[in-house]
C-alpha atoms as one frame of an Amber mdcrd trajectory, in Angstrom:
protein
  -7.894   9.657 -10.959 -11.370   8.358 -10.121 -12.355   8.305  -6.452 -14.558
   5.370  -5.398 -17.576   6.216  -3.260 -16.887   6.501   0.439 -18.716   4.133
   2.753 -21.857   4.681   4.773 -23.218   2.583   7.587 -25.030  -0.421   6.176
 -22.620  -0.782   3.252 -21.140  -4.142   2.404 -17.401  -4.890   2.493 -15.747
  -8.025   1.191 -12.749  -9.743   2.774 -10.589 -11.953   0.575  -7.027 -13.293
   0.629  -5.040 -12.862  -2.578  -1.819 -14.259  -1.146  -1.002 -16.083   2.104
  -3.541 -18.279   3.857  -5.489 -17.133   6.903  -7.674 -18.904   9.436 -11.193
 -18.079  10.560  -9.902 -17.514  14.105  -7.496 -14.871  12.797 -10.150 -13.018
  10.803 -13.257 -13.088  13.023 -12.149 -10.345  15.481 -11.539  -7.965  12.560
 -14.910  -8.867  11.025 -16.564  -8.093  14.352 -14.877  -4.677  14.427 -16.058
  -3.875  10.898 -19.560  -4.865  11.989 -19.287  -2.437  14.919 -18.437   0.231
  12.355 -21.884  -0.425  10.889 -20.677  -2.428   7.896 -21.888  -5.762   6.573
 -18.988  -8.183   6.113 -18.914 -10.753   3.326 -16.202 -13.403   3.149 -14.785
 -14.595  -0.145 -15.954 -18.089  -1.085 -12.433 -19.518  -0.733 -11.125 -17.214
   2.013 -10.178 -20.027   4.384  -8.883 -22.469   1.785  -5.291 -23.699   1.982
  -2.815 -24.633  -0.733   0.607 -24.845   0.884   1.338 -21.246   1.932  -1.449
 -19.779  -0.188  -5.101 -19.114   0.628  -6.247 -21.645  -1.925  -5.082 -22.246
  -5.476  -4.381 -19.401  -7.889  -7.730 -20.160  -9.527  -9.592 -19.970  -6.211
  -7.948 -16.718  -5.121  -8.567 -15.165  -8.534 -12.209 -16.292  -8.344 -12.685
 -14.484  -5.027 -11.105 -11.260  -6.259 -13.100 -11.330  -9.504 -16.339 -12.032
  -7.638 -15.827  -9.100  -5.287 -14.871  -6.750  -8.123 -18.007  -7.726 -10.073
 -20.457  -7.680  -7.151 -22.175  -4.284  -7.312 -23.465  -4.708  -3.759 -19.901
  -4.765  -2.353 -18.602  -1.251  -1.690 -15.020  -2.059  -0.651 -12.605  -4.979
  -0.833 -10.271  -5.449   2.111  -7.424  -7.888   1.639  -7.040 -10.068   4.735
  -3.255 -10.180   4.840  -0.119  -9.915   2.727   2.612 -12.454   2.140   3.207
 -13.437  -1.463   0.886 -14.461  -4.252  -1.133 -11.561  -5.705   1.185 -11.287
  -8.703   0.286 -14.899  -9.589  -3.360 -13.975 -10.202  -3.363 -10.352 -11.391
  -3.333 -11.285 -15.095  -6.347 -13.557 -14.618  -8.549 -10.626 -13.541 -11.014
  -8.739 -15.757 -11.348  -5.167 -14.456 -14.059  -4.118 -16.951 -16.916  -3.874
 -14.425 -14.627  -2.422 -11.762 -13.637   0.433 -14.079 -17.308   1.227 -14.672
 -18.086   1.176 -10.937 -14.894   1.558  -8.877 -14.793   0.511  -5.231 -12.118
   0.818  -2.577  -9.357  -1.771  -2.522  -7.527  -1.821   0.819  -4.243  -3.306
   1.985  -0.463  -2.998   1.930   2.644  -5.144   1.403   1.819  -7.734  -1.311
  -1.322  -5.701  -2.098   1.069  -3.253  -3.805   0.454  -5.417  -6.878  -3.210
  -4.401  -6.800  -2.472  -0.766  -5.931  -0.057  -0.466  -8.841  -2.270  -2.224
 -11.355  -5.375  -0.273 -10.366  -3.471   3.006 -10.662  -2.786   2.205 -14.305
  -6.593   2.276 -14.577  -6.645   5.760 -12.964  -8.529   4.713  -9.829  -7.608
   5.538  -6.229  -6.918   2.871  -3.610  -6.206   2.823   0.141  -2.828   1.715
   1.478  -3.610   0.735   5.063  -3.581  -1.869   7.794  -5.290  -5.187   7.089
  -7.570  -7.435   9.194  -4.658  -9.594  10.388  -3.197  -6.409  11.961  -6.318
  -4.530  13.085  -5.528  -4.825  16.780  -1.829  -3.997  16.687  -2.352  -0.239
  16.770  -5.584   1.633  17.409  -4.479   4.793  15.574  -3.669   2.839  12.430
  -7.052   1.118  12.414  -8.878   4.374  13.153  -7.089   5.986  10.202  -8.501
   3.225   7.981 -11.966   4.006   9.346 -11.429   7.680   8.490 -10.281   6.825
   4.981 -13.161   4.464   4.233 -15.793   6.900   5.503 -14.351   9.912   3.696
 -12.889  11.851   6.594  -9.939  14.127   5.898  -6.476  12.678   6.459  -3.656
  14.917   7.662  -0.408  13.779   9.260   2.445  15.482  11.073   5.786  13.678
  10.891   8.822  14.167  13.110  11.740  15.703  11.197  14.740  13.618  10.125
  18.307  14.735   9.511  18.087  13.002   6.128  15.024  14.963   4.982  15.290
  17.343   2.055  13.238  20.467   2.625  10.610  21.718   0.235   6.926  21.822
  -0.592   5.022  20.070  -3.356   1.561  19.017  -4.425   1.117  15.944  -6.613
  -0.442  12.498  -6.915   0.752   9.940  -4.364   1.747   6.499  -5.692   3.811
   3.589  -4.445   3.818   0.940  -1.736   6.254  -1.856  -1.010   9.646  -1.221
  -2.625  10.296  -4.873  -3.474   6.933  -5.137  -5.233   7.396  -1.876  -7.146
  10.784  -3.188  -8.287   9.368  -6.599  -9.258   6.524  -5.103 -11.327   8.797
  -3.117 -13.605   8.409  -4.124 -17.233   4.891  -5.464 -16.659   1.504  -3.919
 -17.379   1.222  -3.190 -13.634   4.281  -0.914 -13.594   3.532   2.499 -12.103
   4.298   5.833 -13.735   6.153   8.016 -11.214   6.868  11.090 -13.338   5.582
  14.246 -11.662   4.258  12.251  -8.704   5.099  11.761  -5.035   6.467   8.255
  -4.503   5.919   6.396  -1.222   8.114   3.377  -0.434   8.491   0.965   2.485
   9.914  -2.500   2.962  10.532  -5.383   5.335  13.195  -8.007   5.945  15.524
  -7.162   3.068  19.295  -7.288   2.881  20.816  -3.825   2.646  22.597  -4.636
  -0.603  19.217  -5.584  -2.096  17.711  -2.257  -1.007  20.610  -0.543  -2.763
  20.118  -2.686  -5.877  16.392  -1.908  -6.021  16.955   1.823  -5.581  19.677
   1.862  -8.235  17.394  -0.028 -10.623  14.590   2.484 -10.058  17.058   5.288
 -10.659  18.403   3.756 -13.877  14.815   3.259 -15.079  14.090   6.985 -14.500
  11.580   6.187 -11.745  13.299   8.600  -9.332  14.530  11.315 -11.692  11.283
  13.175 -12.327   9.503  12.780  -8.987   7.634  15.642  -7.362   8.549  14.230
  -3.946   9.570  11.100  -2.048   8.173   9.648   1.196   9.925   6.798   2.970
   7.935   4.733   5.447   9.112   1.886   7.628  12.277   0.144   6.481  11.752
  -2.631   8.985  14.020  -5.478  10.146  16.692  -4.843   7.553  19.491  -7.442
   7.337  23.205  -7.170   6.675  25.949  -9.547   5.573  28.951 -10.623   7.649
  30.907  -7.872   5.925  28.741  -4.797   6.673  27.301  -2.826   3.795  28.171
   0.268   5.780  24.956   2.274   5.681  21.381   2.003   6.896  18.524   1.515
   4.439  17.572   5.155   4.932  21.101   6.312   4.171  21.172   4.165   1.031
  17.947   5.743  -0.161  19.265   9.220   0.637  22.415   8.571  -1.384  20.384
   7.395  -4.368  18.327  10.603  -4.594  20.712  13.199  -3.133  21.399  14.788
  -6.522  17.745  15.719  -7.050  15.899  18.733  -5.672  12.418  17.509  -4.747
  11.363  17.279  -1.067  12.092  14.009   0.725  10.446  12.813   3.943  11.884
   9.937   5.985  10.310   7.966   8.833   6.680   8.295   7.775   4.480   6.023
   9.867   3.297   3.525   7.245   4.383   0.107   6.086   5.405  -2.998   8.009
   5.084  -1.289  11.373   2.286  -1.428  13.929   1.332   2.220  13.421   0.578
   1.791   9.730  -1.397   4.921   8.920  -3.801   4.976   5.988  -2.838   6.646
   2.712  -4.934   7.441  -0.351  -2.803   6.224  -3.237  -3.726   7.920  -6.485
  -4.869  11.047  -4.613  -3.320  14.500  -5.071  -1.703  15.430  -1.762   0.287
  18.281  -0.278   3.728  17.485   1.165   5.518  20.157   3.187   8.952  19.306
   4.559  10.352  21.937   6.935  13.327  21.831   9.262  11.141  21.517  12.343
   8.094  19.685  10.982   6.703  17.662   8.106   3.063  17.863   7.076   1.148
  15.548   4.763  -2.351  16.634   3.759  -4.890  14.826   1.550
């Protein structure tokens, strides 16, 4: 995997919206914080456009992403917020210049489309909080700062009764479970063999979580993992007749026959304390009975 250059003070970062619309009032506080970090902030040409729920038309959102990818003066691209819509523009993008001169792409949730596609190009990305969430948790935002400026990331995670013990070192891939599931069969589908898979999700029915996990299993996406990390499974929903298990228990049941280490309750995803992760980076995962350690 190629590692984009880490940022220095004075570098330029672009903010665009590839999915849901966002207002200037929502983005300005985050832009001010990035400026305090010593960065120059550039807004996408159509950042504040509106087209129903989207931040402009597909053409406008694709234009902004393409422009930022091709602008050699921009050192990182931070997606303003998630929602839905990145998959509608991914096939309109030419990554030729980006491959020659990679830069950091930052975000989570719907940005999983970009993470997954860019990983097929063998380039690292940063799964982290986005401008719409910068002020929800100071630790999460500081972890993004550390990631962008090349500081070492290391996390300790509280143990879970569902964890499977073990130690492994492999490339970290993944993101939002629903997006990983939806990208299967496309040219943005991720290869999980021999890798550590990270998954998280929000606002899903439990039966759908089970269906997605079973689909990943049947497609051999879980069989040959080096490890599995589960982040926030937030605001899960159930039917009138209960499914009978939590999302975490469903995931555990899906992978219980395998032997690789499994870590539950990692602090990333649709939660306030959404800690930064280098996707595409080789990491060390150590799951013990009394502690879990994740080192980049």
